[in-house]
C-alpha positions in Angstrom: 8.8 -17.2 -9.2 11.1 -14.3 -9.7 10.7 -13.0 -6.2 11.9 -14.6 -3.0 9.8 -14.3 0.2 12.1 -13.5 3.1 9.3 -13.2 5.6 7.3 -10.8 7.8 9.6 -8.8 10.0 8.9 -7.0 13.3 5.4 -8.5 13.7 3.1 -6.3 15.8 5.6 -3.3 15.9 3.8 -0.2 14.7 5.5 1.5 11.8 8.1 -1.3 11.5 6.0 -4.4 10.6 6.8 -5.3 7.0 6.9 -8.1 4.4 10.4 -8.4 2.8 10.9 -9.8 -0.7 14.1 -10.3 -2.6 14.3 -10.0 -6.4 15.8 -13.2 -7.9 15.3 -12.4 -11.6 14.4 -9.2 -13.5 10.6 -8.7 -13.5 7.8 -6.2 -13.3 6.1 -6.0 -9.9 2.7 -5.4 -11.6 2.7 -9.2 -12.2 2.5 -9.9 -8.5 -0.3 -9.8 -5.9 -0.2 -10.3 -2.2 -3.0 -12.0 -0.3 -3.2 -11.6 3.4 -4.2 -14.9 5.0 -3.4 -17.1 7.9 -2.4 -20.7 8.6 -5.2 -22.9 9.7 -2.8 -25.9 10.1 1.0 -26.1 10.1 1.1 -26.5 6.3 -2.3 -25.2 5.1 -3.2 -21.6 4.4 -6.8 -20.4 4.5 -8.3 -19.6 1.1 -11.2 -17.6 2.6 -12.1 -14.0 2.6 -8.7 -12.2 2.6 -7.5 -8.7 1.6 -5.1 -8.3 -1.3 -2.5 -5.9 -2.7 -1.6 -5.6 -6.4 1.7 -3.8 -7.2 1.7 -1.0 -9.7 4.2 -1.3 -12.6 7.8 -1.2 -11.4 10.7 -2.9 -13.1 13.0 -4.6 -10.5 16.2 -6.5 -11.0 18.3 -9.2 -9.2 19.7 -7.9 -5.9 16.8 -5.5 -5.3 14.6 -5.8 -2.2 11.0 -4.9 -1.8 9.5 -4.0 1.5 5.8 -3.8 2.1 4.9 -2.0 5.4 1.5 -2.4 7.0 1.5 1.2 8.2 0.9 4.5 6.5 3.7 6.1 4.5 4.8 7.3 1.0 5.9 4.7 -1.5 9.6 5.3 -2.4 12.9 3.8 -3.4 16.6 4.2 -2.6 19.9 2.8 -3.6 21.3 0.0 -1.5 24.8 0.7 -0.2 25.5 -3.0 0.5 24.9 -4.1 -3.1 26.2 -1.8 -5.9 23.5 -0.9 -8.4 20.7 -2.5 -6.3 17.7 -0.7 -5.0 15.2 -1.0 -2.1 11.6 -0.3 -2.9 9.2 0.7 0.0 5.4 0.3 -0.3 2.9 1.2 2.4 -0.5 -0.4 2.9 -1.9 2.5 4.9 -3.2 0.6 8.0 -3.4 2.6 11.3 -2.6 -0.6 13.3 -0.5 -3.7 12.7 -2.0 -6.5 10.7 0.4 -9.4 11.1 0.9 -9.5 14.8 -0.8 -13.0 15.1 1.8 -15.7 14.5 -0.6 -17.6 12.3 -1.0 -14.6 9.9 0.9 -14.9 6.6 1.2 -13.4 3.1 0.7 -15.4 0.0 2.7 -14.0 -2.9 1.3 -14.9 -6.3 2.9 -14.3 -9.7 0.4 -13.6 -12.4 0.9 -14.6 -16.0 -2.4 -13.4 -17.3 -5.7 -12.0 -16.1 -9.1 -10.9 -17.2 -11.6 -8.4 -15.7 -15.2 -7.6 -16.1 -16.1 -4.7 -18.4 -16.5 -1.2 -17.0 -20.1 -0.1 -16.4 
């Protein structure tokens, strides 16, 4: 996978709770989905009824960071002062309350290589 999962930061803190990803290799974020799940054992994640987020097309490169906030906000990006040429990308899920406050909650990051969909009606 071309993204590294750094973790969920500031769990349960309104407007601060976020998933942080680091970019390891150049990629397009539209090949990644996030599934919101929870651990049902120390090493097993539930595969049940969970919500998902699919990134819109965005080319990212090594050294960039991607932050996905549970709160409302406007998607944006900015240059990182700590890494010359690198950027930080900010995405907002739009929830009015925190969603990862439970220590057993987690995010599964999946890289897609191909997909198919049903035909439009």
